[in-house]
C-alpha positions in Angstrom: -11.8 -11.4 11.4 -9.5 -8.8 9.9 -7.1 -9.6 7.1 -3.6 -8.1 7.2 -1.3 -7.5 4.2 2.5 -6.7 4.5 4.0 -4.4 1.9 7.7 -4.1 1.5 7.8 -2.5 -2.0 5.4 -0.1 -3.7 2.6 -1.1 -1.3 4.4 1.0 1.3 3.5 4.2 -0.5 0.7 3.1 -2.7 -1.7 0.6 -1.2 -4.4 0.9 -3.9 -7.2 -0.6 -1.7 -9.3 0.4 1.3 -7.9 -0.4 4.7 -8.7 0.4 8.3 -5.3 0.8 9.7 -1.7 0.9 8.6 1.2 0.0 10.9 4.9 0.5 10.2 7.0 -2.5 11.3 9.0 -5.4 10.1 9.1 -9.1 9.5 12.0 -11.3 10.7 14.4 -13.6 8.8 13.8 -12.0 5.4 15.6 -9.4 3.4 14.4 -7.2 0.5 16.3 -7.7 -2.8 16.0 -6.4 -6.4 15.8 -9.9 -7.9 12.4 -9.9 -9.5 11.9 -9.0 -13.1 8.9 -6.7 -13.9 7.5 -7.1 -17.4 4.1 -5.7 -16.6 4.7 -2.6 -14.5 8.3 -1.2 -14.5 9.6 -2.9 -17.6 8.6 -4.9 -20.7 9.0 -8.5 -21.8 11.8 -7.2 -24.1 13.5 -5.2 -21.3 12.3 -6.2 -17.8 12.6 -3.8 -14.9 13.7 -5.0 -11.5 11.4 -4.9 -8.4 12.0 -6.1 -4.9 11.1 -9.5 -3.6 12.0 -11.2 -0.3 14.6 -13.9 0.3 15.2 -15.9 3.4 17.9 -14.3 5.6 18.1 -15.7 9.1 18.6 -13.0 11.7 17.7 -10.1 9.3 14.6 -8.0 9.3 12.6 -6.3 6.5 10.8 -3.1 7.3 7.6 -2.1 5.6 3.9 -1.5 6.3 1.1 -3.8 7.3 -2.5 -3.0 6.3 -5.6 -4.1 8.2 -8.7 -4.8 6.2 -11.8 -5.5 8.2 -14.9 -5.3 6.0 -15.7 -8.4 4.0 -16.3 -6.3 0.9 -13.0 -4.5 1.3 -11.2 -7.9 1.8 -12.6 -9.3 -1.5 -11.8 -6.1 -3.4 -8.3 -6.0 -2.0 -7.6 -9.6 -2.8 -8.9 -9.2 -6.4 -6.8 -6.1 -6.8 -3.6 -7.6 -5.3 -3.9 -10.8 -7.3 -3.7 -8.6 -10.5 -1.1 -6.2 -9.2 1.2 -8.9 -7.7 0.5 -11.5 -10.4 4.2 -12.0 -11.2 4.8 -12.9 -7.5 4.1 -16.7 -7.4 4.0 -17.3 -3.7 2.0 -16.0 -0.7 3.3 -16.5 2.8 1.8 -15.8 6.2 4.3 -14.2 8.6 4.6 -12.6 12.0 4.8 -8.8 12.0 6.6 -6.7 14.6 6.4 -3.0 15.4 9.0 -2.6 18.1 12.6 -3.7 17.6 13.1 -4.2 21.3 10.0 -6.2 21.9 10.1 -10.0 22.2 6.5 -10.5 21.3 5.0 -10.0 17.9 2.3 -7.4 17.0 0.3 -9.5 14.6 0.5 -13.1 13.3 -0.6 -14.4 10.0 0.1 -11.3 7.9 -0.1 -12.1 4.2 2.9 -11.2 2.0 3.5 -11.8 -1.7 6.9 -13.2 -2.6 8.5 -13.9 -6.0 10.3 -17.2 -5.6 13.6 -18.1 -7.3 12.0 -21.1 -8.9 12.2 -20.3 -12.7 9.5 -23.0 -13.4 7.0 -21.2 -11.2 8.3 -17.7 -11.7 9.7 -17.1 -15.2 10.4 -13.4 -14.4 12.9 -14.1 -11.6 16.2 -12.5 -12.5 18.2 -13.3 -9.4 21.4 -11.7 -8.1 23.6 -9.6 -10.2 26.3 -7.0 -9.5 25.2 -3.7 -8.0 26.2 -1.9 -11.2 24.2 -4.3 -13.4 21.1 -4.1 -11.2 21.3 -0.3 -11.2 21.9 -0.1 -15.0 18.9 -2.2 -15.6 16.7 -0.1 -13.3 17.9 3.1 -14.9 17.1 1.9 -18.4 13.9 0.0 -17.9 10.4 1.6 -18.3 7.0 0.0 -18.4 3.3 0.8 -18.2 3.6 2.0 -14.6 6.5 4.3 -15.4 10.3 4.3 -15.3 11.8 1.6 -13.1 14.1 4.2 -11.5 11.0 6.1 -10.2 10.0 2.9 -8.3 13.5 2.7 -6.9 13.7 6.3 -5.7 10.1 6.2 -4.4 10.8 3.1 -2.4 14.0 4.7 -1.0 12.0 7.8 0.0 9.2 5.8 1.6 11.6 3.7 3.6 13.5 6.7 4.8 10.2 8.3 5.8 9.5 5.4 8.2 13.1 5.5 9.5 14.5 2.5 7.6 17.9 2.5 6.0 17.9 -0.6 3.8 21.6 -1.2 2.7 20.9 -3.1 -0.5 18.3 -0.6 -1.6 20.4 2.4 -0.8 23.4 0.9 -2.5 21.3 0.3 -5.7 19.8 3.8 -5.5 23.3 5.5 -5.0 24.7 3.5 -8.0 21.7 4.5 -10.1 22.3 8.1 -9.2 25.9 7.7 -10.2 25.0 6.2 -13.6 22.4 9.0 -14.2 24.9 11.7 -13.2 27.6 10.2 -15.5 25.1 10.0 -18.4 24.1 13.6 -17.9 27.8 14.7 -17.8 28.6 12.9 -21.0 25.5 14.2 -22.9 26.2 17.8 -22.1 
């Protein structure tokens, strides 16, 4: 039986594991938010970056990509890889995945997704909501072993636009980050 994994952040443009098929689509009743701290990829323990997680949002949809992994060996390799890559995400959920916004039936059920919960006991890196300006400032300044946090933000924005998704929260954060970077450039020259 095939395993399916849903990516709504960097997995959209960089899976990092072998897969048989990739479908663009969405899950229902969740929204993507920059509420998870990243101390291992896009920030440090001293200055965490911000990455996306999902929060329940009845009636909303979150676009991304679902990856089908069929071979047993590839499944084991993918799980091992994802458990390290997504280690700051404390929860796994199994969701229904849709590919057609007008369809009433789902495309795939039981798609695995990693979520960073707001429970600070289980997830000490959860940062939670902040003003748009504060989120963007933190993303502009943070950098970790995987590179600058702003690179993650702009790559995610590009990947979503390439699949035809305009995520308001993400685009607002990206536009605010561009404003901050432009302002910093003006004042330094």
